[in-house]
C-alpha positions in Angstrom: 64.5 -20.4 -27.7 63.6 -20.2 -24.1 66.6 -21.7 -21.9 65.2 -20.7 -18.9 61.7 -22.5 -18.9 62.7 -25.3 -21.1 66.4 -26.1 -19.5 68.1 -25.0 -23.1 71.3 -25.1 -22.2 71.0 -29.1 -21.8 70.6 -31.8 -24.3 67.3 -33.2 -25.8 66.9 -36.7 -23.7 68.3 -39.3 -26.3 65.2 -41.8 -27.9 66.2 -44.9 -25.7 65.5 -42.5 -22.3 63.2 -44.9 -20.9 64.7 -47.9 -22.0 67.8 -46.9 -20.0 65.3 -45.8 -17.1 63.8 -49.6 -17.1 67.4 -51.0 -17.1 68.3 -48.9 -14.2 65.9 -50.6 -11.8 67.2 -53.9 -12.5 70.7 -52.8 -12.1 72.9 -54.0 -8.8 75.9 -51.9 -7.4 76.3 -48.4 -7.1 73.9 -46.2 -10.1 75.0 -43.0 -9.1 77.0 -42.3 -12.3 74.3 -43.4 -14.8 71.5 -42.0 -12.7 73.3 -38.8 -13.1 74.1 -39.0 -16.6 70.0 -39.4 -17.3 69.6 -36.2 -14.8 71.8 -34.4 -17.4 69.5 -34.0 -20.3 66.5 -31.9 -20.7 63.8 -33.7 -19.0 60.1 -32.9 -17.9 57.8 -33.3 -14.7 57.3 -37.0 -15.8 60.8 -38.1 -16.6 62.2 -36.5 -13.5 59.5 -38.4 -11.3 60.7 -42.0 -12.7 63.9 -40.9 -11.9 62.9 -40.0 -8.6 61.0 -43.3 -8.1 64.1 -44.6 -9.3 66.2 -43.1 -5.9 63.5 -44.2 -3.8 64.0 -47.8 -4.4 68.0 -47.2 -4.4 68.0 -45.7 -1.0 67.3 -49.0 0.7 70.5 -51.3 -1.5 73.6 -50.5 0.5 75.9 -48.6 -1.8 73.3 -48.1 -4.4 73.7 -44.0 -4.1 77.6 -43.8 -2.6 78.6 -41.5 -5.7 75.9 -38.7 -4.6 76.1 -36.5 -1.6 72.6 -36.6 0.8 71.0 -34.1 1.6 67.6 -33.7 3.2 65.0 -30.5 2.3 62.3 -30.1 4.5 59.5 -28.2 2.8 56.9 -26.0 4.1 54.0 -24.2 2.1 50.6 -23.1 1.9 50.4 -24.3 -1.2 50.4 -27.8 -2.7 53.9 -29.5 -2.9 53.3 -33.2 -3.8 53.9 -32.3 -7.6 57.6 -30.5 -6.6 58.9 -33.3 -4.7 59.8 -35.9 -7.3 61.2 -33.1 -9.7 63.4 -31.6 -7.0 64.8 -35.5 -6.2 65.3 -36.0 -10.1 66.9 -32.6 -10.5 69.0 -33.2 -7.5 70.7 -35.9 -9.0 72.2 -33.4 -12.1 74.4 -31.9 -9.0 75.3 -34.3 -7.4 72.6 -35.1 -4.5 70.2 -37.5 -3.3 67.6 -35.3 -1.8 65.5 -36.9 0.4 62.3 -34.3 0.7 60.2 -34.2 3.9 57.5 -32.0 3.8 54.7 -31.0 6.2 51.0 -30.7 6.5 49.1 -28.7 3.6 48.9 -25.2 4.7 50.3 -25.7 8.5 53.7 -24.3 7.7 53.2 -21.8 10.7 52.8 -24.8 13.2 55.0 -27.3 11.3 57.6 -24.5 12.2 57.2 -23.8 15.6 56.2 -27.3 17.1 59.8 -29.0 17.7 57.6 -32.4 17.1 56.5 -31.7 13.7 58.0 -34.0 10.8 60.4 -31.6 9.8 61.4 -30.2 12.6 62.3 -34.3 14.2 63.5 -35.7 10.9 66.9 -33.4 11.1 66.5 -31.7 7.8 69.8 -30.1 6.1 67.8 -27.1 5.1 64.4 -26.1 4.8 62.6 -24.5 2.3 59.7 -21.9 3.1 57.6 -22.3 -0.2 55.1 -19.6 0.9 53.6 -17.1 -1.6 51.6 -13.8 -1.1 48.5 -15.4 -0.2 50.3 -17.8 2.5 51.5 -14.2 4.1 47.8 -13.1 3.7 49.3 -9.7 2.0 46.1 -8.0 0.9 46.0 -5.0 2.9 43.6 -1.9 1.7 44.4 -0.6 -1.5 45.8 3.3 -1.4 46.8 3.3 2.4 50.4 3.3 3.1 50.3 2.7 6.8 48.2 -0.2 6.4 50.8 -2.0 4.1 53.4 -1.0 6.2 51.2 -3.1 9.3 50.8 -6.6 6.9 54.4 -6.1 5.7 55.6 -6.0 9.2 53.2 -9.3 10.1 54.9 -11.3 7.4 58.0 -10.4 8.3 57.4 -11.3 11.8 56.0 -14.3 10.7 59.0 -15.4 9.2 61.1 -14.4 11.7 59.2 -16.5 13.9 59.2 -19.5 11.2 63.3 -18.9 10.8 63.4 -19.3 14.9 61.5 -22.3 15.3 63.3 -23.9 12.3 66.6 -23.1 13.1 66.8 -25.0 16.5 66.7 -28.5 14.4 68.0 -27.1 10.9 71.3 -25.4 10.0 70.0 -23.9 6.7 66.8 -22.1 6.3 65.5 -21.3 2.7 63.2 -18.8 2.0 61.4 -17.8 -1.2 60.6 -14.5 -2.9 57.3 -13.5 -4.1 55.9 -13.6 -7.6 53.4 -11.0 -8.3 50.5 -12.0 -10.2 49.7 -10.5 -13.4 46.5 -9.3 -13.0 47.0 -5.2 -12.1 43.7 -3.1 -11.0 45.1 0.3 -12.2 48.1 -0.7 -14.9 51.4 0.8 -14.8 50.5 2.7 -11.6 50.1 -0.6 -9.6 53.8 0.1 -9.0 53.4 3.1 -6.9 50.0 2.3 -5.1 50.2 0.9 -1.6 48.3 -2.2 -1.6 48.2 -3.0 -4.9 49.9 -6.5 -5.0 52.7 -5.4 -7.6 53.9 -2.8 -5.0 53.7 -4.8 -1.7 55.6 -7.7 -3.2 57.9 -5.5 -4.3 58.0 -4.1 -1.0 58.4 -7.7 0.7 61.3 -8.9 -1.7 63.1 -6.0 -1.1 62.6 -6.5 3.0 63.4 -10.1 2.8 66.8 -9.6 0.6 67.8 -7.4 3.5 66.7 -9.7 6.1 68.6 -13.2 4.7 71.6 -10.7 4.9 71.0 -9.9 8.2 69.7 -12.9 9.9 71.5 -15.8 7.9 68.6 -17.0 5.7 69.5 -18.4 2.3 67.1 -16.6 -0.6 65.8 -18.9 -3.1 65.0 -15.9 -5.9 61.7 -17.3 -7.5 60.2 -13.5 -8.2 63.6 -13.3 -10.5 62.8 -16.8 -12.3 59.1 -16.3 -12.7 60.2 -12.4 -13.9 63.0 -14.1 -16.6 60.3 -16.5 -18.1 57.3 -14.5 -17.5 54.3 -13.9 -14.7 51.9 -14.6 -17.1 53.1 -18.3 -18.1 54.4 -18.6 -14.1 50.9 -18.1 -12.8 48.2 -20.5 -13.7 44.8 -19.6 -12.6 42.9 -23.0 -13.4 45.8 -24.9 -11.5 45.7 -23.2 -8.1 42.0 -23.0 -8.1 41.6 -26.9 -8.9 44.6 -28.3 -6.9 46.6 -25.4 -4.9 49.4 -25.3 -7.2 51.6 -22.0 -7.2 52.7 -21.9 -10.5 52.1 -23.6 -14.1 52.6 -27.3 -14.3 55.3 -27.5 -17.0 57.4 -25.0 -15.2 57.8 -27.5 -12.6 61.5 -28.6 -14.1 62.5 -24.9 -13.9 61.6 -24.6 -10.5 62.9 -27.3 -9.3 66.1 -27.1 -11.4 66.8 -23.6 -9.5 66.3 -24.9 -6.2 68.2 -27.9 -6.7 71.4 -25.7 -8.0 70.8 -23.7 -4.8 71.0 -26.5 -2.8 74.1 -28.1 -4.6 75.5 -24.1 -3.7 74.9 -24.6 -0.4 76.5 -27.9 -0.4 79.9 -26.2 -2.4 78.7 -28.1 -5.7 79.1 -24.7 -7.8 81.7 -24.9 -10.3 84.5 -22.5 -10.1 86.0 -22.6 -13.6 85.6 -21.0 -16.8 86.8 -22.8 -19.5 86.7 -21.0 -23.1 87.3 -22.3 -26.5 88.5 -19.3 -28.9 87.4 -19.8 -32.6 84.0 -19.0 -33.4 83.7 -18.8 -29.8 85.3 -15.5 -27.9 85.0 -13.8 -31.8 84.0 -15.1 -35.3 86.2 -16.7 -37.4 89.5 -18.7 -37.3 92.4 -16.8 -36.3 94.9 -19.1 -38.1 93.5 -18.8 -41.2 91.8 -15.6 -41.2 94.5 -13.6 -39.5 94.0 -11.1 -36.8 92.5 -8.7 -39.3 90.0 -11.5 -40.7 88.0 -12.5 -37.4 84.7 -10.5 -36.5 84.7 -8.8 -33.0 84.0 -5.2 -34.2 81.7 -3.2 -32.1 78.3 -2.1 -34.1 78.5 -5.3 -36.2 75.9 -8.0 -34.9 78.0 -11.1 -35.3 80.7 -8.9 -33.4 78.8 -7.5 -30.3 77.4 -10.9 -29.8 81.2 -12.4 -29.2 82.1 -9.3 -27.5 78.9 -9.8 -24.8 80.4 -13.1 -24.2 83.7 -11.7 -23.4 82.2 -8.9 -21.2 79.9 -11.8 -19.3 83.1 -13.7 -18.3 84.6 -10.3 -16.9 82.1 -10.2 -14.9 81.8 -13.6 -13.5 85.9 -13.0 -12.9 85.1 -10.2 -10.8 82.7 -12.7 -8.7 85.6 -15.0 -8.3 84.9 -17.3 -11.5 88.4 -18.5 -12.7 89.1 -18.0 -16.7 91.2 -20.4 -18.6 91.3 -21.0 -22.3 91.3 -24.6 -24.6 91.7 -23.7 -28.0 93.3 -25.8 -30.9 95.5 -23.4 -32.2 99.1 -22.1 -32.1 99.8 -20.9 -28.8 101.6 -17.4 -30.1 98.9 -16.9 -33.0 96.2 -17.3 -30.6 97.8 -15.2 -27.8 98.5 -12.5 -30.6 94.5 -11.9 -30.5 94.6 -11.2 -26.3 98.0 -8.8 -27.0 96.7 -6.7 -30.2 93.6 -6.9 -31.2 91.8 -3.1 -30.1 88.6 -4.6 -29.7 89.7 -7.6 -27.5 88.2 -7.5 -24.1 89.5 -10.4 -22.4 93.3 -10.1 -22.3 96.1 -12.2 -21.2 96.4 -11.4 -17.6 92.8 -12.3 -17.3 93.0 -16.2 -18.0 94.9 -18.3 -15.6 95.6 -21.0 -17.5 96.2 -20.6 -21.0 95.7 -24.1 -23.2 96.4 -23.1 -27.1 98.0 -26.4 -28.8 97.1 -29.3 -31.0 96.6 -31.6 -28.0 92.6 -32.9 -27.5 90.7 -30.9 -25.2 90.1 -33.7 -23.0 94.0 -33.6 -22.1 93.9 -29.7 -22.0 91.1 -29.9 -19.7 92.5 -32.6 -17.2 96.0 -30.4 -17.3 93.9 -27.2 -16.6 92.3 -28.6 -13.6 95.7 -30.3 -12.6 97.3 -27.0 -12.7 94.6 -24.9 -11.2 94.5 -28.1 -8.6 91.2 -27.8 -8.8 88.6 -31.1 -9.5 86.9 -31.9 -13.2 83.8 -31.0 -11.7 84.9 -27.7 -11.1 84.9 -26.8 -14.4 82.8 -25.3 -17.0 83.8 -25.6 -20.9 82.1 -23.3 -23.2 82.7 -24.6 -27.0 80.9 -23.6 -30.0 81.8 -27.3 -32.0 79.0 -30.2 -31.2 81.4 -32.7 -31.5 84.2 -31.1 -29.3 81.4 -30.7 -26.9 80.3 -34.4 -27.0 83.9 -35.9 -26.5 84.2 -34.0 -23.2 80.9 -35.3 -22.5 81.7 -38.7 -23.0 85.4 -38.8 -21.7 84.8 -36.2 -18.7 81.6 -36.5 -17.6 82.6 -34.5 -14.6 82.8 -31.3 -16.6 79.9 -29.1 -17.1 79.2 -28.8 -20.8 76.4 -26.5 -21.9 74.7 -27.1 -25.1 75.2 -23.9 -27.0 72.4 -22.3 -29.5 73.3 -22.3 -33.2 73.6 -18.3 -32.7 76.5 -16.6 -30.8 73.7 -13.7 -29.5 72.4 -16.4 -27.3 75.5 -17.5 -25.9 75.1 -15.1 -23.1 71.5 -16.0 -22.4 72.0 -19.7 -22.0 75.5 -20.0 -20.0 73.7 -17.5 -17.5 70.3 -20.1 -17.6 72.1 -23.3 -16.6 73.3 -21.1 -13.1 76.7 -23.4 -13.0 78.0 -20.5 -10.6 75.3 -20.3 -8.1 76.2 -18.9 -4.7 74.6 -18.5 -1.5 77.1 -15.6 -0.6 80.4 -13.6 -2.0 82.8 -12.4 0.2 86.0 -10.4 -0.8 88.0 -13.9 -0.5 85.3 -14.9 -3.2 86.1 -11.9 -5.7 89.7 -12.7 -4.9 89.3 -16.1 -6.0 90.0 -16.1 -9.7 93.5 -14.4 -8.5 94.4 -17.2 -6.3 94.0 -19.8 -8.8 96.2 -17.8 -11.2 98.6 -17.5 -8.8 98.6 -21.2 -7.9 99.4 -22.1 -11.6 102.5 -19.9 -11.4 103.5 -22.1 -8.4 102.7 -25.5 -9.6 105.3 -24.1 -12.8 107.7 -23.0 -10.0 107.2 -26.7 -8.8 107.7 -28.2 -12.1 111.5 -26.2 -12.0 112.8 -27.0 -8.3 114.5 -29.6 -6.8 113.2 -30.9 -3.9 109.6 -30.3 -2.2 111.1 -28.4 0.9 113.3 -26.6 -1.1 110.2 -25.5 -3.5 107.7 -24.6 -0.2 110.6 -22.3 1.0 111.4 -20.6 -2.1 107.5 -19.4 -1.6 108.5 -17.4 1.4 104.9 -18.3 2.9 103.9 -16.5 5.9 101.0 -18.4 7.6 98.6 -16.5 10.4 96.6 -17.8 13.3 93.7 -16.5 14.8 90.5 -17.1 16.8 87.0 -16.3 15.0 86.3 -12.7 14.4 83.3 -10.9 13.3 85.5 -9.6 10.1 86.0 -13.5 8.9 82.7 -14.7 10.0 81.0 -14.8 6.6 84.0 -16.5 5.3 84.4 -19.0 7.9 80.4 -19.9 7.7 80.8 -20.2 4.0 84.3 -22.6 4.1 82.7 -24.6 6.9 79.3 -25.4 4.5 81.1 -25.4 1.3 84.6 -27.8 2.3 83.8 -31.7 1.4 87.2 -33.0 0.3 89.3 -31.7 3.1 86.9 -32.0 6.1 87.6 -34.3 9.1 83.9 -34.4 10.2 81.8 -32.0 7.3 79.7 -30.6 10.4 77.7 -27.8 9.1 77.1 -24.5 11.3 75.3 -21.4 10.1 76.8 -18.2 10.7 74.7 -16.8 13.7 75.9 -20.4 14.8 79.6 -19.6 14.1 79.1 -15.9 16.1 77.7 -18.1 18.9 81.1 -20.7 18.7 83.3 -17.7 19.1 81.8 -16.4 22.9 81.7 -19.7 24.2 84.2 -20.4 26.6 84.6 -24.3 26.0 85.4 -23.9 22.6 88.6 -22.7 20.8 88.3 -21.7 17.4 91.0 -20.8 14.5 91.0 -19.4 11.2 94.2 -19.7 9.2 95.6 -17.5 6.5 98.3 -18.1 3.8 100.2 -15.4 2.0 103.3 -16.0 0.0 105.5 -14.3 -2.6 102.7 -14.6 -5.4 100.2 -13.4 -3.6 97.5 -13.7 -0.7 96.2 -17.1 -0.4 93.5 -15.8 2.0 91.6 -17.4 4.7 92.6 -21.6 3.8 91.8 -23.4 7.2 89.1 -23.1 9.9 89.5 -25.4 13.4 86.6 -26.0 16.2 87.7 -27.5 19.2 85.5 -28.6 22.3 86.9 -29.1 25.8 85.9 -31.9 27.9 87.4 -31.7 31.1 91.1 -32.7 30.3 90.5 -33.3 26.7 90.2 -30.9 23.8 88.0 -32.7 20.9 88.5 -31.2 17.6 85.2 -30.7 16.2 86.0 -29.3 12.9 88.9 -29.4 10.8 88.8 -28.1 7.3 91.3 -26.9 4.6 91.0 -25.5 1.0 92.1 -28.1 -1.2 94.2 -25.7 -3.5 97.2 -25.5 -0.6 97.6 -29.3 0.1 101.3 -30.3 0.1 102.3 -27.2 1.7 102.9 -28.6 5.4 100.0 -26.3 6.4 98.3 -29.2 8.5 101.4 -29.7 10.3 101.3 -26.2 11.4 98.0 -26.0 12.3 98.7 -28.7 14.8 101.7 -27.3 16.1 99.5 -24.3 16.8 96.8 -26.3 18.2 99.3 -28.1 20.6 100.6 -24.9 21.5 97.4 -23.6 22.3 95.8 -26.6 24.0 98.9 -27.1 26.7 98.9 -23.6 27.6 95.5 -24.4 28.6 96.6 -27.3 30.8 95.1 -29.8 28.4 96.0 -33.4 28.1 94.6 -34.9 25.1 94.1 -33.8 21.9 91.0 -35.9 20.0 90.9 -35.9 16.8 87.3 -37.2 15.0 86.9 -38.6 11.7 83.5 -39.3 9.8 83.8 -40.8 6.2 81.8 -39.4 3.4 81.9 -40.0 -0.4 84.4 -36.9 -0.6 86.5 -36.7 1.8 88.5 -40.0 1.4 92.1 -38.0 1.2 91.6 -37.0 5.2 91.0 -40.9 6.4 94.6 -41.3 7.6 95.2 -37.6 8.4 95.5 -37.9 12.0 97.7 -40.8 12.0 99.8 -38.8 9.5 100.2 -36.6 12.0 101.2 -39.3 14.8 97.9 -39.4 17.1 97.3 -42.9 18.3 93.3 -44.8 17.4 90.8 -44.4 20.5 88.0 -45.9 21.0 85.1 -44.5 18.8 81.9 -42.9 20.5 79.6 -43.9 17.4 79.7 -46.4 15.1 80.3 -44.3 12.2 83.1 -42.6 13.1 87.1 -43.3 13.8 88.6 -41.5 16.7 92.2 -40.3 17.2 94.3 -39.3 20.7 97.5 -37.2 20.8 98.7 -37.4 24.3 100.1 -33.8 25.2 101.3 -34.5 29.0 104.4 -35.4 28.5 105.9 -34.2 24.9 107.1 -30.5 24.4 105.4 -27.8 22.1 105.6 -29.1 18.3 107.6 -27.2 16.3 106.6 -24.9 13.2 107.8 -26.2 10.0 110.5 -24.6 8.7 109.4 -24.0 4.9 107.3 -21.1 6.4 109.6 -17.5 6.8 107.2 -16.6 9.4 104.4 -17.3 11.8 102.1 -15.2 13.0 100.4 -17.0 16.1 97.6 -14.6 18.0 96.1 -16.7 20.9 93.2 -15.7 22.5 94.9 -12.6 24.6 98.0 -12.5 22.9 100.3 -12.5 19.9 103.3 -14.2 19.3 105.4 -13.6 16.2 108.2 -16.9 15.5 110.0 -16.4 12.5 
C-alpha cells in the first residue's frame, strides 16, 4: 500500500463516477455539495481534469459554486504547469475551495514576478506559488568548491527575495517550493558531503529556504518532503522532463495537487481541529466489553499491540500541536474508561480526551454532540474507526466530517492518517499548542452552562477577565494567523501577511487591538483582533474577527466599549462598520445592527455599511459579566473592575 502516492486514505471511485460527472454538467442551482463529494474519492489526473471542466463551466452561473470558498492562485515556474492546473482545481474541491489558477509565461518567472503589469500581478491573486526547481535556480556550481556553492546559493536566495518583493505588493501570500534532488548521484553516499553535488546543494538550499520562510513570512510547500516519502526515483521522470519539461512523473500529479490544495486550505483556515477516535480494534486490539481489560492487546513487543500503541503515541503528538482529542465508542462508559484509568500500557489517559462519548447511541449522533460540546463545526472533525460500516454511515449522514479509509492492518493506521494531512498547518504558535486545553476547558464550560440558571448568571460564574492591547511583536504571529484563518466571525475577511501586520502596528492612521480572555477554567488566549483606519473625523473598522469558541459570552459588547473609548479619546465623531458577506460569515450579517449601529450608504455594491455617532454619547459601559477588564490604550493602562 502506498497511501501518499496513491491517496490511499480516500475511497476508490464508484463505478458510476463518469455518470455522476455527466449529470453535474446538466445540473442547475448550487452544485458545490455533489462536486465536493466526487472530489472526495481517490481520483487520477484525468478524473480531476473532468471535475475542473465542470468548475470552469459553472463559474459563469451565479450561485452554482456558492458552497465553496473562492481562491485565486498564481503559478510561476521554470517548468510546464498546464498539466498541474486542472488537478489543483479538482483537488481544491476536496477541501472546500474553488480555485482559479493564473499562470505566468513559460520560464518567465523572474520577469512575471517583477513586472507590475504581468498577468499574475494584475490578477489580484490570494496566493502565488513559486514552483521552481534546481534547474530554474541554476544550482550547478563546480564540484568540490565550497566557496562557489556558497555564491550559487546566495544568488538563488537573492533571486527568491526579489521575486517575493515584487509579488508581495500585489498578493498577501507567497508560497515557495522546496527543491527535490534528482536521484542520479556522482560519488554515491559521499555526495551528501560534497559541495557542488546536487544532493549537497539542494539540502543546503532547502535548509536556507526553511529559515528564509520563517523570517520573511513566505509559506513553505515542502515538495522535497513529499517526494522523499514517495521516492525520488519515482518522482523524477527524465523522459517527461525531456519531452514536455514536466518536473515530476505524470502519475504523481494527484499527489502533488493534493499537497498543494491542502496547503491552500490551511492558509484559508480550513484545516481540521479535532480527532475523534473509536476504541475497540482502533486504539487497542479486542473488544473491552467482551474480552475484559486483561484480554485486549496493547502489549509492547507484540506486533499488533505495538501497532495500536503507535496510533496512541501519534495522536498524543498531534495533541502537542493543538489537535483536540475526543472519543466516540459503542461501549459502556465505565468499562471504556477503565482502560484509560487502569491499563498499564495505555498511553492515552482521560485527561488527554476533551470529550468522552462511550455509549450505545449511534456514532452520527455522538459526533454531532462532540462538535457541540467543543463549539466546533462538523467540518473541524476527523473520525477514525476500524469498522467500514461505521465509516460509511458517518460519510453518508455527516459529509462534513473527514473519515479516512483505514487499511486492514493496524500497522498502517498512523501512516494513512499522516498521509491524509488533515491537520496541515502554515505555522504553530504557543496558542496553537494550547488549543487542545482550550477546547477541553470549553467542554467543561458547556457542562456548567447546562446546570446554570440564566445566561448572565452563568457568565458571571466564569470569573472572566478580558484584556485589550494594541498589536505587538509578541502576538504578531497569532494575530496574522487569526486574520488569515478566521472565516465565520469575520466582518470583512480581509487578509494580511505578517509583514503587513507589522506595518499596520506603526501606521499613525491605524488603530489596532488584540483581545484576550481568561476565566476560572483557564486561559482562552487571543480570541479577537480589530483593525481600524482613521479618515478625518471617522474611524472605519477595517477588520473585526473573533474566535467562535467564545460566542455568546458578550465579548463583542466589551470590544465595542473599548473601541468607543479609544475613538472618543482621539476626538473621533463616528465609528463606521463594514460587512462584506461571504458564504461562511453569515453569522455576523446583523452584527453591527445588534450593537446599535445605524445603516449607512455603502461605498461598494458588495458590502453593507453601518455608523455609530459618538459626538453626543458617553463612553459605553463594559458588560458586568466580566470580573475584570484590562484596557491598554496606546500609551496608558487603565484597569476597570
